[in-house]
C-alpha positions in Angstrom: 0.0 0.0 0.0 1.3 3.4 -0.9 1.5 6.4 1.4 -1.3 8.1 -0.4 -3.6 5.1 0.1 -2.8 4.9 3.8 -3.4 8.5 4.3 -6.7 8.3 2.4 -7.9 5.3 4.4 -7.0 7.0 7.7 -8.7 10.2 6.6 -11.9 8.3 5.8 -11.7 6.5 9.1 -11.2 9.7 11.0 -14.1 11.4 9.3 -16.4 8.4 9.9 -15.3 8.5 13.6 -16.0 12.2 13.8 -19.5 11.8 12.3 -20.3 8.9 14.6 -19.1 10.8 17.7 -21.1 13.9 16.6 -24.3 11.9 16.1 -23.8 10.2 19.5 -23.4 13.6 21.2 -26.4 15.0 19.4 -28.5 12.0 20.5 -27.3 12.4 24.0 -28.2 16.0 24.0 -31.6 15.2 22.7 -32.3 12.9 25.7 -31.5 15.7 28.2 -33.2 19.0 28.8 -33.1 21.5 27.2 -33.7 19.5 24.1 -33.3 22.5 21.7 -29.5 22.2 22.2 -29.5 19.0 20.1 -30.9 20.8 17.1 -28.5 23.7 17.4 -25.5 21.3 17.9 -26.5 19.3 14.9 -26.1 22.4 12.7 -23.3 24.2 14.6 -20.9 21.3 15.2 -18.5 22.8 17.7 -21.3 23.3 20.2 -21.9 19.5 20.5 -18.7 18.8 22.4 -19.1 21.9 24.5 -22.6 21.1 25.7 -21.8 17.4 25.8 -19.0 18.1 28.3 -21.2 20.3 30.4 -23.8 17.5 30.5 -21.4 14.8 31.6 -20.8 13.1 28.3 -17.1 13.1 28.7 -16.2 10.0 26.7 -18.3 11.1 23.7 -16.7 14.5 23.9 -13.2 13.1 24.0 -14.0 10.9 21.1 -15.3 13.9 19.1 -12.3 16.1 19.9 -9.8 13.3 19.2 -11.3 12.4 15.9 -11.6 16.0 14.9 -7.9 16.6 15.6 -7.0 13.4 13.7 -9.0 14.5 10.8 -7.4 18.0 10.7 -3.9 16.5 11.0 -4.6 14.0 8.3 -5.9 16.7 6.0 -2.7 18.6 6.5 -0.7 15.5 5.7 -2.7 14.7 2.7 -2.1 18.2 1.2 1.7 17.7 1.2 
């Protein structure tokens, strides 16, 4: 496997992980009051980990942040 293929596969995995963590955070926010936060966090993505942390969803928040950082780093690596 070439470097480009490895970076591409990792990039897809990081993005899929980010989307999964985001959906999990939004679902968690939807189950806790105030429920309007889930709709706002669905559209304005950085609010999901912020409100998730405040509501005690620490593992989901760490997964969201870690996958977002991995995605950004891999995007930078892919551009080189």
